[in-house]
C-alpha positions in Angstrom: 0.2 0.1 0.1 2.8 2.1 0.9 4.4 1.9 -2.5 1.5 2.5 -4.6 0.8 6.0 -2.5 4.6 7.1 -3.1 4.2 5.6 -7.3 1.0 7.9 -7.0 2.8 11.1 -5.8 5.3 10.8 -7.8 3.4 10.2 -10.6 1.4 13.7 -9.6 4.5 15.5 -9.4 5.5 14.8 -12.6 1.8 15.8 -13.7 1.9 18.8 -11.4 5.1 20.0 -13.5 2.9 19.9 -16.7 5.8 16.5 -17.9 3.5 13.7 -19.5 3.9 10.3 -18.0 2.0 6.7 -19.1 -1.3 6.1 -16.8 -2.7 2.5 -16.9 -6.3 2.6 -17.5 -9.3 -0.9 -18.2 -8.4 -0.2 -21.6 -5.3 0.7 -22.8 -2.6 2.9 -21.8 -2.6 6.0 -22.0 0.1 9.6 -22.5 -1.2 11.6 -19.6 -0.7 15.2 -18.7 -3.1 18.3 -17.5 -5.9 19.3 -19.3 -5.3 21.8 -18.4 -2.2 23.7 -19.5 -1.0 24.8 -23.0 2.2 23.4 -22.8 1.8 19.6 -21.0 -1.2 18.8 -23.8 1.7 20.3 -26.7 4.3 17.4 -25.1 1.5 14.8 -25.7 0.9 15.9 -29.5 4.8 15.8 -29.9 5.5 12.3 -28.4 3.1 10.6 -30.1 3.5 13.0 -33.4 0.1 12.6 -33.4 -1.7 15.5 -35.7 -3.1 18.2 -33.5 -6.7 18.1 -35.9 -7.1 14.3 -33.9 -8.5 15.8 -30.6 -7.7 14.2 -27.4 -10.3 12.3 -24.4 -10.0 13.7 -20.7 -10.2 11.9 -17.9 -12.3 13.0 -15.0 -12.6 11.4 -11.5 -16.7 11.7 -11.1 -19.3 13.8 -12.7 -19.2 16.2 -10.3 -15.8 17.7 -11.4 -17.1 17.6 -15.2 -20.1 19.9 -14.6 -16.5 22.5 -13.9 -16.4 21.6 -17.7 -18.8 20.7 -19.5 -22.6 20.8 -20.2 -24.7 18.2 -18.3 -27.6 16.1 -20.0 -29.9 13.6 -19.3 -28.6 11.1 -21.3 -25.2 11.1 -19.9 -26.8 10.8 -16.8 -28.9 7.6 -17.2 -25.2 6.0 -19.3 -23.0 7.7 -16.3 -24.7 5.7 -13.8 -24.9 2.0 -15.5 -21.1 2.4 -17.3 -19.1 4.9 -15.5 -16.4 4.4 -14.2 -16.0 2.0 -17.5 -14.6 1.6 -21.0 -17.5 4.5 -22.5 -16.5 8.0 -23.7 -18.8 10.3 -24.0 -18.7 13.0 -26.2 -20.5 16.9 -24.9 -20.6 20.9 -25.4 -18.0 22.1 -23.6 -18.7 25.6 -21.5 -17.7 28.8 -22.7 -15.6 29.7 -19.5 -14.1 26.0 -19.2 -10.3 25.8 -18.8 -9.7 23.1 -20.8 -6.5 23.6 -22.8 -7.4 24.4 -26.8 -5.2 21.5 -27.6 -7.6 19.0 -26.7 -10.5 20.2 -28.4 -8.2 21.6 -31.9 -10.6 24.7 -30.7 -14.5 22.9 -31.0 -16.7 23.4 -29.0 -17.3 19.9 -27.4 -14.7 17.9 -26.0 -14.9 13.7 -25.2 -14.6 12.9 -21.6 -14.2 9.3 -19.4 -14.0 8.5 -16.0 -11.9 5.5 -16.2 -12.4 2.1 -14.1 -8.7 1.1 -13.3 -8.4 1.7 -9.5 -4.8 3.7 -9.5 -5.8 5.9 -12.2 -8.9 6.4 -10.3 -6.2 7.0 -7.1 -4.3 9.2 -9.1 -7.8 11.6 -10.3 -8.7 12.0 -6.9 -5.6 14.0 -5.8 -5.4 15.9 -9.0 -6.8 19.4 -8.7 -7.7 19.2 -12.7 -8.6 16.2 -15.7 -6.0 14.6 -17.6 -5.6 14.1 -21.3 -5.0 10.9 -22.2 -5.1 9.4 -25.7 -3.8 5.7 -26.0 -0.1 5.7 -24.9 1.8 4.7 -28.7 3.4 6.4 -31.7 0.4 7.9 -33.5 -1.2 5.3 -36.0 0.5 2.1 -34.5 -0.5 -0.5 -31.8 -2.2 1.2 -28.9 0.1 -0.2 -25.2 -1.5 -2.5 -23.2 1.5 -3.1 -20.8 4.1 -1.0 -19.2 6.8 -2.8 -21.7 5.0 -1.7 -25.0 5.0 2.0 -23.6 9.1 1.4 -22.9 8.7 0.3 -26.5 7.1 3.0 -28.3 8.8 6.1 -26.2 12.2 4.9 -24.8 14.1 7.2 -22.4 11.3 10.1 -23.6 9.0 9.0 -21.6 9.4 10.6 -18.0 7.6 8.1 -15.5 5.0 4.8 -15.9 2.9 4.6 -13.2 2.7 0.4 -13.4 -1.4 -1.1 -13.2 -0.1 -4.3 -14.9 -1.7 -5.5 -18.6 -4.7 -4.1 -19.4 -7.5 -5.8 -19.0 -9.8 -5.4 -21.3 -7.2 -4.2 -24.3 -9.1 -2.4 -26.8 -10.3 1.5 -26.7 -12.9 2.7 -24.9 -16.1 3.3 -27.3 -16.9 6.9 -28.1 -20.9 8.1 -28.0 -21.6 11.7 -29.7 -24.4 12.7 -27.3 -24.3 16.6 -28.2 -27.9 16.1 -29.9 -29.5 12.3 -30.6 -26.7 9.7 -29.6 -24.9 8.1 -31.8 -21.7 6.0 -32.3 -18.1 7.5 -33.0 -16.2 4.7 -32.5 -16.7 0.6 -31.5 -14.9 0.0 -28.5 -14.7 -1.9 -24.8 -18.5 -1.8 -24.8 -21.0 -3.8 -26.4 -23.3 -1.2 -28.5 -26.2 -3.3 -27.6 -25.6 -2.6 -23.4 -25.5 1.0 -24.4 -28.8 0.6 -26.8 -31.1 -1.4 -23.9 -30.0 1.5 -21.6 -31.6 4.5 -23.8 -34.2 2.0 -25.1 -33.1 3.5 -28.3 -30.9 2.9 -31.5 -27.9 4.8 -32.1 -27.0 5.9 -35.5 -23.3 4.9 -36.5 -20.9 7.8 -37.6 -18.0 6.1 -37.8 -16.5 7.4 -40.6 -17.3 11.4 -39.9 -15.4 13.7 -41.8 -15.6 15.8 -38.6 -13.6 14.3 -36.0 -15.3 14.6 -32.6 -13.2 12.5 -31.1 -10.3 10.6 -31.3 -10.3 6.7 -33.0 -12.1 8.2 -36.8 -8.7 8.3 -38.7 -8.6 5.6 -41.4 -5.4 4.3 -40.6 -5.2 2.9 -37.1 -3.9 0.3 -34.4 -1.2 -0.4 -37.3 1.1 -3.4 -35.9 3.8 -1.6 -38.8 3.1 -4.5 -41.6 0.4 -5.1 -44.5 -2.7 -7.0 -42.4 -4.8 -8.2 -44.6 -8.3 -9.6 -43.3 -11.2 -12.4 -43.3 -8.3 -14.7 -44.8 -9.7 -19.0 -45.1 -6.0 -19.5 -46.0 -2.6 -17.3 -45.4 0.3 -18.0 -48.0 3.7 -18.6 -47.1 4.7 -16.0 -45.7 2.9 -14.4 -43.0 1.4 -14.7 -39.5 -1.9 -16.2 -39.3 -4.3 -14.7 -36.2 -6.7 -17.0 -35.4 -9.7 -16.9 -33.2 -10.8 -21.0 -32.9 -8.2 -23.8 -32.3 -6.9 -25.6 -35.0 -6.1 -29.3 -35.3 -2.6 -28.5 -36.5 0.2 -26.2 -34.6 2.6 -24.4 -37.3 4.5 -21.7 -36.4 2.8 -19.0 -38.2 -0.2 -20.1 -36.1 -0.8 -17.0 -33.5 -4.2 -16.9 -31.0 -6.4 -14.8 -30.2 -8.5 -17.0 -28.5 -8.6 -21.0 -28.6 -12.3 -21.2 -28.0 -14.4 -18.2 -29.5 -14.1 -16.3 -26.9 -14.2 -13.0 -28.0 -13.8 -10.7 -23.9 -11.0 -12.5 -24.8 -9.9 -12.2 -27.8 -10.5 -8.4 -27.6 -8.0 -8.4 -24.8 -5.1 -10.3 -26.7 -5.3 -8.4 -29.8 -2.8 -5.5 -29.5 -0.2 -7.5 -27.4 -0.9 -11.0 -30.4 -0.1 -8.3 -33.1 3.0 -6.1 -32.1 4.3 -10.1 -30.9 3.8 -11.4 -34.8 5.7 -8.2 -35.6 8.8 -8.3 -33.3 8.7 -12.5 -33.9 10.2 -11.2 -37.6 7.0 -11.4 -39.3 6.6 -8.9 -42.3 3.1 -10.4 -42.9 -0.4 -10.8 -41.6 -3.4 -12.8 -42.3 -6.3 -12.8 -40.0 -9.3 -15.3 -40.6 -12.9 -13.7 -40.4 -14.1 -12.5 -37.0 -17.6 -13.3 -35.9 -19.0 -10.1 -36.0 -20.8 -9.2 -32.3 -20.0 -7.8 -29.5 -16.9 -6.6 -29.1 -16.0 -9.0 -32.3 -17.4 -5.2 -34.3 -14.9 -3.7 -32.5 -11.8 -5.7 -33.6 -13.1 -5.6 -37.0 -12.8 -1.9 -36.5 -9.3 -1.6 -35.4 -8.3 -4.3 -37.7 -10.0 -2.5 -41.0 -8.8 0.5 -39.7 -4.9 -1.7 -39.2 -5.2 -3.2 -43.5 -5.3 0.6 -44.6 -1.1 0.3 -43.8 
């Protein structure tokens, strides 16, 4: 317990001094900085080599703190009560007097916000006087990081501090909803959209390819291992690693499993780490068998489709 509090204090000190650090979340690791500080937020974009027109998600401890920066609507309250803290991000109207850095929102009048569930990160947020901007801890368009070693692989000594919270439990990014008007889906993620529709008692509009970038994760190329990737493949080529979701009778060296029992949640959790392993094992190409397009399978397929744009 003492070492945990010591690590929280260390992380807080770096953030208070406008540095970027890596933080654990239940989805993927984030590259965190003070969301009220222009200089701190600019460091996120610089470290990630991220386009300035790609807005950031801001993480809050609770809805009471959010009220300082955003207008609260009925849909948010319903979803917050059911799913937050958790793997869901909301796009809301930004208050005119908010202290959120203009670089977070790309000068827009809206903002993407989330309440993370990871206990260590929540402990940190509780002890801060500001919310934290934290996109995924990776170079822009590359694979997200799901454990501290991934962050080190991405940034090396450029990262000031990594708050070690073990491996991310969910392993894919948060689901993003636009709540500015009628609720619409902007990005598939770690929360099944069916569960969201059940709470709202209405169908979500699907706007995952909007030209106007209201949130992260909307660029065509994303989540890439940096090598060519083909999806919905029945038979791989000889030089391709083959990514599978169900155990095969033969056990070839180029076979990599997201799951051996067609478990979609397990497959989502293992997606980025398995793609990273394939790349690090020296393969130059990847083939992926067809993933069932249900539940988190939609998230996996969306990620793989964007990765295939390499």
